[in-house]
N, CA, C and O atoms as CSV, one atom per row, in Angstrom:
chain,resi,resn,atom,element,x,y,z
A,1,MET,N,N,-37.130,-36.782,22.052
A,1,MET,CA,C,-37.348,-36.464,20.682
A,1,MET,C,C,-37.155,-34.947,20.449
A,1,MET,O,O,-36.575,-34.510,19.455
A,2,ARG,N,N,-37.693,-34.146,21.459
A,2,ARG,CA,C,-37.591,-32.699,21.287
A,2,ARG,C,C,-36.134,-32.306,21.283
A,2,ARG,O,O,-35.751,-31.456,20.480
A,3,THR,N,N,-35.277,-32.889,22.155
A,3,THR,CA,C,-33.873,-32.589,22.259
A,3,THR,C,C,-33.222,-32.914,20.979
A,3,THR,O,O,-32.360,-32.152,20.540
A,4,LEU,N,N,-33.574,-34.028,20.316
A,4,LEU,CA,C,-33.016,-34.385,19.059
A,4,LEU,C,C,-33.333,-33.382,17.971
A,4,LEU,O,O,-32.464,-33.014,17.180
A,5,ARG,N,N,-34.632,-32.923,17.930
A,5,ARG,CA,C,-35.003,-31.928,16.896
A,5,ARG,C,C,-34.232,-30.585,17.191
A,5,ARG,O,O,-33.776,-29.941,16.246
A,6,TYR,N,N,-34.091,-30.181,18.410
A,6,TYR,CA,C,-33.432,-28.992,18.845
A,6,TYR,C,C,-31.894,-29.066,18.376
A,6,TYR,O,O,-31.365,-28.119,17.793
A,7,ALA,N,N,-31.281,-30.151,18.647
A,7,ALA,CA,C,-29.942,-30.428,18.254
A,7,ALA,C,C,-29.753,-30.385,16.794
A,7,ALA,O,O,-28.765,-29.824,16.321
A,8,SER,N,N,-30.715,-30.990,15.995
A,8,SER,CA,C,-30.627,-30.969,14.578
A,8,SER,C,C,-30.813,-29.598,14.068
A,8,SER,O,O,-30.117,-29.217,13.127
A,9,GLY,N,N,-31.728,-28.790,14.631
A,9,GLY,CA,C,-31.932,-27.307,14.196
A,9,GLY,C,C,-30.658,-26.535,14.485
A,9,GLY,O,O,-30.223,-25.757,13.635
A,10,VAL,N,N,-30.036,-26.713,15.649
A,10,VAL,CA,C,-28.804,-26.051,15.976
A,10,VAL,C,C,-27.677,-26.382,15.011
A,10,VAL,O,O,-26.921,-25.525,14.553
A,11,ALA,N,N,-27.612,-27.665,14.733
A,11,ALA,CA,C,-26.566,-28.181,13.797
A,11,ALA,C,C,-26.840,-27.524,12.370
A,11,ALA,O,O,-25.902,-27.104,11.692
A,12,ALA,N,N,-28.071,-27.456,11.973
A,12,ALA,CA,C,-28.395,-26.888,10.653
A,12,ALA,C,C,-27.957,-25.424,10.624
A,12,ALA,O,O,-27.293,-24.998,9.679
A,13,VAL,N,N,-28.319,-24.659,11.639
A,13,VAL,CA,C,-27.962,-23.259,11.638
A,13,VAL,C,C,-26.461,-23.056,11.646
A,13,VAL,O,O,-25.940,-22.233,10.892
A,14,CYS,N,N,-25.733,-23.826,12.523
A,14,CYS,CA,C,-24.345,-23.746,12.564
A,14,CYS,C,C,-23.711,-24.032,11.280
A,14,CYS,O,O,-22.775,-23.361,10.845
A,15,GLY,N,N,-24.277,-25.134,10.613
A,15,GLY,CA,C,-23.699,-25.556,9.297
A,15,GLY,C,C,-23.922,-24.392,8.228
A,15,GLY,O,O,-23.070,-24.145,7.375
A,16,ALA,N,N,-25.085,-23.718,8.328
A,16,ALA,CA,C,-25.321,-22.643,7.343
A,16,ALA,C,C,-24.474,-21.535,7.614
A,16,ALA,O,O,-24.016,-20.905,6.661
A,17,LEU,N,N,-24.180,-21.184,8.875
A,17,LEU,CA,C,-23.276,-20.032,9.206
A,17,LEU,C,C,-21.812,-20.349,8.749
A,17,LEU,O,O,-21.112,-19.513,8.178
A,18,LEU,N,N,-21.426,-21.561,9.030
A,18,LEU,CA,C,-20.088,-21.932,8.615
A,18,LEU,C,C,-19.930,-22.067,7.094
A,18,LEU,O,O,-18.877,-21.737,6.548
A,19,ALA,N,N,-20.952,-22.540,6.428
A,19,ALA,CA,C,-20.770,-22.701,4.967
A,19,ALA,C,C,-20.845,-21.391,4.236
A,19,ALA,O,O,-20.272,-21.324,3.148
A,20,SER,N,N,-21.484,-20.340,4.702
A,20,SER,CA,C,-21.598,-19.108,3.957
A,20,SER,C,C,-20.214,-18.490,3.726
A,20,SER,O,O,-19.884,-18.213,2.573
A,21,PRO,N,N,-19.423,-18.269,4.707
A,21,PRO,CA,C,-18.130,-17.597,4.507
A,21,PRO,C,C,-17.226,-18.475,3.633
A,21,PRO,O,O,-16.499,-17.950,2.790
A,22,LEU,N,N,-17.257,-19.797,3.817
A,22,LEU,CA,C,-16.394,-20.671,3.075
A,22,LEU,C,C,-16.796,-20.665,1.557
A,22,LEU,O,O,-15.921,-20.691,0.691
A,23,SER,N,N,-18.096,-20.632,1.257
A,23,SER,CA,C,-18.449,-20.592,-0.128
A,23,SER,C,C,-18.167,-19.269,-0.798
A,23,SER,O,O,-17.989,-19.248,-2.016
A,24,ALA,N,N,-18.113,-18.125,-0.053
A,24,ALA,CA,C,-17.817,-16.867,-0.571
A,24,ALA,C,C,-16.279,-16.599,-0.639
A,24,ALA,O,O,-15.838,-15.666,-1.311
A,25,GLN,N,N,-15.504,-17.411,0.048
A,25,GLN,CA,C,-14.120,-17.178,0.139
A,25,GLN,C,C,-13.387,-17.066,-1.220
A,25,GLN,O,O,-12.614,-16.121,-1.377
A,26,PRO,N,N,-13.573,-17.948,-2.194
A,26,PRO,CA,C,-12.781,-17.801,-3.448
A,26,PRO,C,C,-12.997,-16.457,-4.070
A,26,PRO,O,O,-12.028,-15.844,-4.519
A,27,GLU,N,N,-14.226,-15.953,-4.125
A,27,GLU,CA,C,-14.491,-14.659,-4.733
A,27,GLU,C,C,-13.782,-13.506,-3.987
A,27,GLU,O,O,-13.213,-12.589,-4.580
A,28,LEU,N,N,-13.861,-13.621,-2.594
A,28,LEU,CA,C,-13.259,-12.581,-1.806
A,28,LEU,C,C,-11.716,-12.593,-1.938
A,28,LEU,O,O,-11.086,-11.537,-1.994
A,29,ALA,N,N,-11.130,-13.786,-1.986
A,29,ALA,CA,C,-9.718,-13.938,-2.115
A,29,ALA,C,C,-9.272,-13.457,-3.499
A,29,ALA,O,O,-8.242,-12.788,-3.575
A,30,GLN,N,N,-9.941,-13.737,-4.543
A,30,GLN,CA,C,-9.591,-13.312,-5.848
A,30,GLN,C,C,-9.648,-11.770,-5.952
A,30,GLN,O,O,-8.747,-11.132,-6.498
A,31,ASN,N,N,-10.746,-11.195,-5.405
A,31,ASN,CA,C,-10.928,-9.727,-5.474
A,31,ASN,C,C,-10.051,-9.023,-4.501
A,31,ASN,O,O,-9.943,-7.798,-4.557
A,32,ALA,N,N,-9.381,-9.771,-3.561
A,32,ALA,CA,C,-8.496,-9.110,-2.604
A,32,ALA,C,C,-7.283,-8.555,-3.221
A,32,ALA,O,O,-6.620,-7.694,-2.643
A,33,HIS,N,N,-6.956,-9.043,-4.430
A,33,HIS,CA,C,-5.728,-8.614,-5.206
A,33,HIS,C,C,-6.103,-7.430,-6.141
A,33,HIS,O,O,-5.210,-6.918,-6.816
A,34,ASP,N,N,-7.323,-6.991,-6.213
A,34,ASP,CA,C,-7.676,-5.909,-7.107
A,34,ASP,C,C,-7.021,-4.621,-6.847
A,34,ASP,O,O,-6.846,-4.257,-5.684
A,35,GLY,N,N,-6.650,-3.910,-7.836
A,35,GLY,CA,C,-6.063,-2.565,-7.654
A,35,GLY,C,C,-4.933,-2.374,-8.596
A,35,GLY,O,O,-4.712,-3.209,-9.473
A,36,VAL,N,N,-4.169,-1.246,-8.443
A,36,VAL,CA,C,-3.030,-0.975,-9.315
A,36,VAL,C,C,-1.755,-1.476,-8.636
A,36,VAL,O,O,-1.589,-1.269,-7.434
A,37,TRP,N,N,-0.872,-2.115,-9.352
A,37,TRP,CA,C,0.343,-2.652,-8.807
A,37,TRP,C,C,1.457,-2.020,-9.556
A,37,TRP,O,O,1.398,-1.894,-10.779
A,38,ARG,N,N,2.532,-1.596,-8.814
A,38,ARG,CA,C,3.779,-1.062,-9.411
A,38,ARG,C,C,4.824,-2.136,-9.542
A,38,ARG,O,O,5.332,-2.621,-8.532
A,39,VAL,N,N,5.173,-2.537,-10.794
A,39,VAL,CA,C,6.028,-3.628,-11.045
A,39,VAL,C,C,7.487,-3.126,-11.371
A,39,VAL,O,O,7.681,-2.172,-12.124
A,40,ALA,N,N,8.468,-3.806,-10.777
A,40,ALA,CA,C,9.857,-3.562,-11.156
A,40,ALA,C,C,10.533,-4.830,-11.580
A,40,ALA,O,O,10.499,-5.829,-10.862
A,41,THR,N,N,11.170,-4.802,-12.780
A,41,THR,CA,C,11.857,-5.997,-13.217
A,41,THR,C,C,13.322,-5.900,-13.047
A,41,THR,O,O,13.905,-4.816,-13.069
A,42,GLU,N,N,13.929,-7.057,-12.872
A,42,GLU,CA,C,15.409,-7.188,-12.770
A,42,GLU,C,C,15.911,-8.268,-13.711
A,42,GLU,O,O,15.569,-9.434,-13.517
A,43,PRO,N,N,16.735,-7.926,-14.759
A,43,PRO,CA,C,17.240,-8.916,-15.657
A,43,PRO,C,C,18.296,-9.781,-14.976
A,43,PRO,O,O,19.021,-9.271,-14.122
A,44,ALA,N,N,18.419,-11.051,-15.308
A,44,ALA,CA,C,19.374,-11.921,-14.780
A,44,ALA,C,C,20.323,-12.574,-15.760
A,44,ALA,O,O,21.532,-12.624,-15.535
A,45,THR,N,N,19.741,-13.098,-16.903
A,45,THR,CA,C,20.616,-13.665,-17.970
A,45,THR,C,C,20.170,-13.123,-19.291
A,45,THR,O,O,19.039,-12.676,-19.482
A,46,GLY,N,N,21.148,-13.186,-20.223
A,46,GLY,CA,C,20.847,-12.744,-21.619
A,46,GLY,C,C,21.168,-11.255,-21.805
A,46,GLY,O,O,21.649,-10.580,-20.894
A,47,PRO,N,N,20.884,-10.773,-23.017
A,47,PRO,CA,C,21.169,-9.387,-23.381
A,47,PRO,C,C,20.245,-8.371,-22.842
A,47,PRO,O,O,20.443,-7.185,-23.107
A,48,CYS,N,N,19.253,-8.738,-22.110
A,48,CYS,CA,C,18.309,-7.785,-21.531
A,48,CYS,C,C,18.865,-7.165,-20.222
A,48,CYS,O,O,18.766,-7.739,-19.138
A,49,SER,N,N,19.468,-5.936,-20.392
A,49,SER,CA,C,20.103,-5.387,-19.217
A,49,SER,C,C,19.375,-4.301,-18.559
A,49,SER,O,O,19.781,-3.816,-17.504
A,50,LYS,N,N,18.228,-3.874,-19.196
A,50,LYS,CA,C,17.502,-2.689,-18.722
A,50,LYS,C,C,16.459,-3.070,-17.685
A,50,LYS,O,O,15.609,-3.929,-17.918
A,51,ARG,N,N,16.541,-2.418,-16.545
A,51,ARG,CA,C,15.494,-2.583,-15.567
A,51,ARG,C,C,14.226,-1.744,-16.022
A,51,ARG,O,O,14.338,-0.666,-16.604
A,52,LEU,N,N,13.079,-2.298,-15.725
A,52,LEU,CA,C,11.889,-1.633,-16.229
A,52,LEU,C,C,10.904,-1.433,-14.987
A,52,LEU,O,O,10.916,-2.260,-14.075
A,53,GLU,N,N,10.100,-0.389,-14.960
A,53,GLU,CA,C,9.100,-0.202,-14.013
A,53,GLU,C,C,7.808,0.198,-14.751
A,53,GLU,O,O,7.857,1.023,-15.663
A,54,PHE,N,N,6.731,-0.337,-14.393
A,54,PHE,CA,C,5.416,-0.081,-14.997
A,54,PHE,C,C,4.303,-0.487,-14.064
A,54,PHE,O,O,4.525,-1.191,-13.079
A,55,ASN,N,N,3.056,-0.023,-14.391
A,55,ASN,CA,C,1.902,-0.409,-13.630
A,55,ASN,C,C,1.035,-1.411,-14.313
A,55,ASN,O,O,0.796,-1.347,-15.519
A,56,LEU,N,N,0.546,-2.381,-13.485
A,56,LEU,CA,C,-0.484,-3.295,-13.953
A,56,LEU,C,C,-1.724,-3.115,-13.149
A,56,LEU,O,O,-1.625,-2.700,-11.995
A,57,SER,N,N,-2.854,-3.387,-13.655
A,57,SER,CA,C,-4.091,-3.331,-12.958
A,57,SER,C,C,-4.709,-4.714,-12.846
A,57,SER,O,O,-4.670,-5.539,-13.759
A,58,VAL,N,N,-5.307,-4.919,-11.610
A,58,VAL,CA,C,-5.984,-6.244,-11.378
A,58,VAL,C,C,-7.460,-5.894,-11.037
A,58,VAL,O,O,-7.766,-5.139,-10.115
A,59,GLU,N,N,-8.344,-6.509,-11.859
A,59,GLU,CA,C,-9.724,-6.338,-11.588
A,59,GLU,C,C,-10.475,-7.648,-11.735
A,59,GLU,O,O,-10.537,-8.200,-12.833
A,60,GLY,N,N,-11.040,-8.152,-10.666
A,60,GLY,CA,C,-11.702,-9.398,-10.656
A,60,GLY,C,C,-10.770,-10.557,-10.943
A,60,GLY,O,O,-11.174,-11.562,-11.528
A,61,GLY,N,N,-9.523,-10.414,-10.532
A,61,GLY,CA,C,-8.414,-11.401,-10.814
A,61,GLY,C,C,-7.893,-11.344,-12.265
A,61,GLY,O,O,-7.055,-12.163,-12.641
A,62,GLN,N,N,-8.355,-10.432,-13.050
A,62,GLN,CA,C,-7.796,-10.349,-14.404
A,62,GLN,C,C,-6.773,-9.234,-14.453
A,62,GLN,O,O,-7.045,-8.149,-13.939
A,63,ILE,N,N,-5.624,-9.444,-15.037
A,63,ILE,CA,C,-4.510,-8.462,-15.114
A,63,ILE,C,C,-4.454,-7.827,-16.440
A,63,ILE,O,O,-4.547,-8.496,-17.469
A,64,THR,N,N,-4.295,-6.474,-16.439
A,64,THR,CA,C,-4.088,-5.691,-17.649
A,64,THR,C,C,-3.030,-4.666,-17.383
A,64,THR,O,O,-2.640,-4.419,-16.241
A,65,TYR,N,N,-2.560,-4.061,-18.481
A,65,TYR,CA,C,-1.552,-2.996,-18.463
A,65,TYR,C,C,-2.302,-1.689,-18.055
A,65,TYR,O,O,-3.404,-1.381,-18.509
A,66,ALA,N,N,-1.573,-0.934,-17.129
A,66,ALA,CA,C,-2.265,0.299,-16.679
A,66,ALA,C,C,-1.373,1.486,-16.962
A,66,ALA,O,O,-1.231,2.360,-16.107
A,67,GLY,N,N,-0.756,1.545,-18.159
A,67,GLY,CA,C,0.055,2.648,-18.478
A,67,GLY,C,C,-0.332,3.260,-19.825
A,67,GLY,O,O,-1.379,2.956,-20.395
A,68,ILE,N,N,0.579,4.158,-20.323
A,68,ILE,CA,C,0.279,4.841,-21.587
A,68,ILE,C,C,1.143,4.366,-22.765
A,68,ILE,O,O,0.938,4.767,-23.911
A,69,MET,N,N,2.086,3.525,-22.457
A,69,MET,CA,C,2.951,2.947,-23.560
A,69,MET,C,C,2.157,1.986,-24.409
A,69,MET,O,O,1.106,1.514,-23.975
A,70,PRO,N,N,2.625,1.678,-25.611
A,70,PRO,CA,C,1.923,0.696,-26.478
A,70,PRO,C,C,2.310,-0.673,-26.021
A,70,PRO,O,O,3.143,-1.319,-26.657
A,71,VAL,N,N,1.723,-1.155,-24.915
A,71,VAL,CA,C,2.026,-2.487,-24.333
A,71,VAL,C,C,0.709,-3.149,-24.132
A,71,VAL,O,O,-0.269,-2.492,-23.775
A,72,ASP,N,N,0.653,-4.475,-24.359
A,72,ASP,CA,C,-0.485,-5.287,-24.058
A,72,ASP,C,C,-0.168,-6.283,-23.001
A,72,ASP,O,O,0.768,-7.060,-23.185
A,73,ALA,N,N,-0.872,-6.324,-21.908
A,73,ALA,CA,C,-0.607,-7.264,-20.825
A,73,ALA,C,C,-1.943,-7.971,-20.529
A,73,ALA,O,O,-3.008,-7.358,-20.447
A,74,SER,N,N,-1.819,-9.273,-20.377
A,74,SER,CA,C,-2.986,-10.031,-20.073
A,74,SER,C,C,-2.577,-11.203,-19.110
A,74,SER,O,O,-1.484,-11.754,-19.239
A,75,GLY,N,N,-3.440,-11.555,-18.183
A,75,GLY,CA,C,-3.062,-12.622,-17.286
A,75,GLY,C,C,-4.092,-12.659,-16.195
A,75,GLY,O,O,-5.149,-12.033,-16.273
A,76,SER,N,N,-3.736,-13.445,-15.130
A,76,SER,CA,C,-4.672,-13.623,-14.037
A,76,SER,C,C,-3.938,-13.878,-12.787
A,76,SER,O,O,-2.793,-14.329,-12.800
A,77,VAL,N,N,-4.604,-13.584,-11.665
A,77,VAL,CA,C,-4.182,-13.994,-10.295
A,77,VAL,C,C,-5.311,-14.814,-9.698
A,77,VAL,O,O,-6.448,-14.347,-9.636
A,78,ASP,N,N,-5.018,-16.010,-9.266
A,78,ASP,CA,C,-6.107,-16.823,-8.775
A,78,ASP,C,C,-6.316,-16.575,-7.287
A,78,ASP,O,O,-5.573,-15.801,-6.684
A,79,PRO,N,N,-7.310,-17.216,-6.687
A,79,PRO,CA,C,-7.582,-16.942,-5.247
A,79,PRO,C,C,-6.452,-17.303,-4.332
A,79,PRO,O,O,-6.373,-16.740,-3.240
A,80,LEU,N,N,-5.572,-18.201,-4.697
A,80,LEU,CA,C,-4.403,-18.511,-3.889
A,80,LEU,C,C,-3.265,-17.555,-4.062
A,80,LEU,O,O,-2.258,-17.656,-3.362
A,81,GLY,N,N,-3.400,-16.617,-4.988
A,81,GLY,CA,C,-2.307,-15.692,-5.253
A,81,GLY,C,C,-1.355,-16.027,-6.360
A,81,GLY,O,O,-0.393,-15.300,-6.604
A,82,VAL,N,N,-1.623,-17.167,-7.061
A,82,VAL,CA,C,-0.739,-17.576,-8.175
A,82,VAL,C,C,-0.986,-16.688,-9.365
A,82,VAL,O,O,-2.133,-16.517,-9.778
A,83,ILE,N,N,0.060,-16.119,-9.927
A,83,ILE,CA,C,0.003,-15.168,-11.015
A,83,ILE,C,C,0.623,-15.729,-12.223
A,83,ILE,O,O,1.709,-16.306,-12.168
A,84,GLU,N,N,-0.104,-15.559,-13.416
A,84,GLU,CA,C,0.398,-15.887,-14.691
A,84,GLU,C,C,0.123,-14.688,-15.581
A,84,GLU,O,O,-1.003,-14.192,-15.577
A,85,ILE,N,N,1.081,-14.201,-16.336
A,85,ILE,CA,C,0.967,-12.974,-17.138
A,85,ILE,C,C,1.753,-13.050,-18.396
A,85,ILE,O,O,2.802,-13.694,-18.425
A,86,ARG,N,N,1.294,-12.419,-19.440
A,86,ARG,CA,C,1.954,-12.329,-20.722
A,86,ARG,C,C,1.947,-10.802,-21.104
A,86,ARG,O,O,0.895,-10.168,-21.196
A,87,VAL,N,N,3.148,-10.273,-21.312
A,87,VAL,CA,C,3.284,-8.901,-21.715
A,87,VAL,C,C,3.877,-8.802,-23.154
A,87,VAL,O,O,4.896,-9.427,-23.448
A,88,VAL,N,N,3.242,-8.032,-24.019
A,88,VAL,CA,C,3.663,-7.872,-25.375
A,88,VAL,C,C,3.893,-6.452,-25.641
A,88,VAL,O,O,3.048,-5.599,-25.370
A,89,ARG,N,N,5.138,-6.164,-26.219
A,89,ARG,CA,C,5.425,-4.820,-26.665
A,89,ARG,C,C,6.167,-5.001,-28.004
A,89,ARG,O,O,7.274,-5.533,-28.094
A,90,GLY,N,N,5.461,-4.514,-29.025
A,90,GLY,CA,C,6.064,-4.687,-30.419
A,90,GLY,C,C,6.142,-6.156,-30.759
A,90,GLY,O,O,5.131,-6.854,-30.693
A,91,ASP,N,N,7.308,-6.644,-31.119
A,91,ASP,CA,C,7.517,-8.036,-31.420
A,91,ASP,C,C,8.063,-8.872,-30.300
A,91,ASP,O,O,8.383,-10.043,-30.501
A,92,GLU,N,N,8.179,-8.288,-29.102
A,92,GLU,CA,C,8.757,-8.919,-27.932
A,92,GLU,C,C,7.611,-9.359,-26.971
A,92,GLU,O,O,6.689,-8.621,-26.625
A,93,THR,N,N,7.781,-10.623,-26.594
A,93,THR,CA,C,6.804,-11.169,-25.586
A,93,THR,C,C,7.457,-11.693,-24.404
A,93,THR,O,O,8.419,-12.452,-24.517
A,94,VAL,N,N,6.995,-11.336,-23.265
A,94,VAL,CA,C,7.505,-11.769,-21.954
A,94,VAL,C,C,6.433,-12.598,-21.201
A,94,VAL,O,O,5.289,-12.164,-21.063
A,95,ALA,N,N,6.802,-13.720,-20.749
A,95,ALA,CA,C,5.944,-14.521,-19.916
A,95,ALA,C,C,6.425,-14.470,-18.459
A,95,ALA,O,O,7.625,-14.573,-18.207
A,96,ALA,N,N,5.533,-14.316,-17.529
A,96,ALA,CA,C,5.941,-14.180,-16.089
A,96,ALA,C,C,4.991,-15.073,-15.283
A,96,ALA,O,O,3.835,-15.312,-15.631
A,97,LYS,N,N,5.566,-15.534,-14.203
A,97,LYS,CA,C,4.774,-16.260,-13.173
A,97,LYS,C,C,5.227,-15.750,-11.871
A,97,LYS,O,O,6.331,-15.222,-11.744
A,98,GLY,N,N,4.345,-15.904,-10.842
A,98,GLY,CA,C,4.781,-15.453,-9.504
A,98,GLY,C,C,3.629,-15.726,-8.545
A,98,GLY,O,O,2.670,-16.454,-8.800
A,99,LEU,N,N,3.840,-15.045,-7.390
A,99,LEU,CA,C,2.939,-15.243,-6.257
A,99,LEU,C,C,2.718,-13.994,-5.536
A,99,LEU,O,O,3.663,-13.229,-5.343
A,100,VAL,N,N,1.483,-13.717,-5.103
A,100,VAL,CA,C,1.154,-12.449,-4.409
A,100,VAL,C,C,0.815,-12.858,-2.929
A,100,VAL,O,O,0.073,-13.808,-2.679
A,101,ARG,N,N,1.360,-12.138,-2.037
A,101,ARG,CA,C,0.981,-12.266,-0.572
A,101,ARG,C,C,0.814,-10.887,-0.047
A,101,ARG,O,O,1.782,-10.134,0.055
A,102,GLY,N,N,-0.404,-10.533,0.293
A,102,GLY,CA,C,-0.703,-9.267,0.852
A,102,GLY,C,C,-0.575,-8.142,-0.234
A,102,GLY,O,O,-1.183,-8.164,-1.304
A,103,ASP,N,N,0.233,-7.220,0.142
A,103,ASP,CA,C,0.468,-6.097,-0.767
A,103,ASP,C,C,1.792,-6.226,-1.665
A,103,ASP,O,O,2.201,-5.278,-2.336
A,104,VAL,N,N,2.393,-7.407,-1.628
A,104,VAL,CA,C,3.679,-7.652,-2.318
A,104,VAL,C,C,3.554,-8.922,-3.169
A,104,VAL,O,O,3.058,-9.957,-2.725
A,105,ALA,N,N,4.023,-8.790,-4.394
A,105,ALA,CA,C,4.086,-9.929,-5.311
A,105,ALA,C,C,5.440,-10.053,-5.865
A,105,ALA,O,O,6.160,-9.060,-5.961
A,106,SER,N,N,5.831,-11.241,-6.240
A,106,SER,CA,C,7.231,-11.457,-6.850
A,106,SER,C,C,7.161,-12.739,-7.738
A,106,SER,O,O,6.243,-13.553,-7.638
A,107,GLY,N,N,8.141,-12.849,-8.565
A,107,GLY,CA,C,8.198,-14.046,-9.432
A,107,GLY,C,C,9.323,-13.915,-10.396
A,107,GLY,O,O,10.238,-13.123,-10.171
A,108,GLU,N,N,9.292,-14.661,-11.462
A,108,GLU,CA,C,10.268,-14.776,-12.549
A,108,GLU,C,C,9.686,-14.496,-13.878
A,108,GLU,O,O,8.481,-14.657,-14.068
A,109,TRP,N,N,10.474,-14.090,-14.798
A,109,TRP,CA,C,10.025,-13.836,-16.197
A,109,TRP,C,C,10.993,-14.332,-17.175
A,109,TRP,O,O,12.180,-14.473,-16.881
A,110,VAL,N,N,10.504,-14.607,-18.364
A,110,VAL,CA,C,11.364,-15.090,-19.465
A,110,VAL,C,C,10.945,-14.365,-20.757
A,110,VAL,O,O,9.758,-14.121,-20.978
A,111,SER,N,N,11.921,-14.025,-21.600
A,111,SER,CA,C,11.671,-13.514,-22.929
A,111,SER,C,C,12.402,-14.414,-23.891
A,111,SER,O,O,13.598,-14.251,-24.132
A,112,PRO,N,N,11.660,-15.385,-24.449
A,112,PRO,CA,C,12.188,-16.366,-25.356
A,112,PRO,C,C,12.881,-15.769,-26.624
A,112,PRO,O,O,13.894,-16.299,-27.081
A,113,ALA,N,N,12.339,-14.700,-27.163
A,113,ALA,CA,C,12.832,-14.109,-28.408
A,113,ALA,C,C,14.258,-13.539,-28.137
A,113,ALA,O,O,15.130,-13.672,-28.995
A,114,LYS,N,N,14.499,-12.930,-27.002
A,114,LYS,CA,C,15.822,-12.383,-26.706
A,114,LYS,C,C,16.674,-13.315,-25.804
A,114,LYS,O,O,17.806,-12.995,-25.441
A,115,ASN,N,N,16.098,-14.442,-25.472
A,115,ASN,CA,C,16.842,-15.426,-24.621
A,115,ASN,C,C,17.199,-14.723,-23.306
A,115,ASN,O,O,18.351,-14.824,-22.883
A,116,CYS,N,N,16.326,-14.053,-22.670
A,116,CYS,CA,C,16.593,-13.382,-21.378
A,116,CYS,C,C,15.668,-13.975,-20.274
A,116,CYS,O,O,14.575,-14.472,-20.544
A,117,THR,N,N,16.161,-13.894,-19.048
A,117,THR,CA,C,15.376,-14.270,-17.863
A,117,THR,C,C,15.609,-13.233,-16.866
A,117,THR,O,O,16.568,-12.465,-16.947
A,118,GLY,N,N,14.733,-13.196,-15.908
A,118,GLY,CA,C,14.918,-12.331,-14.764
A,118,GLY,C,C,13.853,-12.489,-13.705
A,118,GLY,O,O,13.045,-13.415,-13.781
A,119,SER,N,N,13.829,-11.618,-12.726
A,119,SER,CA,C,12.909,-11.689,-11.669
A,119,SER,C,C,12.055,-10.291,-11.665
A,119,SER,O,O,12.406,-9.316,-12.329
A,120,TRP,N,N,11.040,-10.314,-10.943
A,120,TRP,CA,C,10.181,-9.125,-10.763
A,120,TRP,C,C,9.593,-9.039,-9.391
A,120,TRP,O,O,9.411,-10.055,-8.720
A,121,VAL,N,N,9.294,-7.839,-8.965
A,121,VAL,CA,C,8.604,-7.608,-7.665
A,121,VAL,C,C,7.579,-6.538,-7.924
A,121,VAL,O,O,7.813,-5.636,-8.728
A,122,ALA,N,N,6.442,-6.621,-7.256
A,122,ALA,CA,C,5.324,-5.671,-7.389
A,122,ALA,C,C,4.829,-5.324,-6.019
A,122,ALA,O,O,4.791,-6.148,-5.104
A,123,ARG,N,N,4.449,-4.071,-5.909
A,123,ARG,CA,C,3.827,-3.594,-4.662
A,123,ARG,C,C,2.514,-2.887,-5.071
A,123,ARG,O,O,2.424,-2.273,-6.134
A,124,ARG,N,N,1.522,-2.995,-4.207
A,124,ARG,CA,C,0.280,-2.378,-4.497
A,124,ARG,C,C,0.491,-0.867,-4.434
A,124,ARG,O,O,1.008,-0.362,-3.437
A,125,ALA,N,N,0.100,-0.139,-5.478
A,125,ALA,CA,C,0.280,1.261,-5.590
A,125,ALA,C,C,-0.713,2.090,-4.749
A,125,ALA,O,O,-0.657,3.320,-4.764
């Protein structure tokens, strides 16, 4: 009986130790992407021929524009690194999706109003 109680106690302690990091993992993973990111765009189709570079900020998984131009950016990066973002400048809206791995992220963007598409890459600044 004593051995059974000891084994149960050890199992409970091991379970608690194993559960703690796993339950904290989503928050750590989401916050792992926090910081300023330098984004470079590359047009592929349509009349959008200008390459752009700008900074985005990630805080708590929420993405915002980190520059001085009149641009509004909003979006998120989830704990798995999946990115969804919307960038608005004047009457032009760009939607982008991508994936972040470590200090590098990349994906595709589309500008429906101008009928343009392209790709983007970002590096932690």
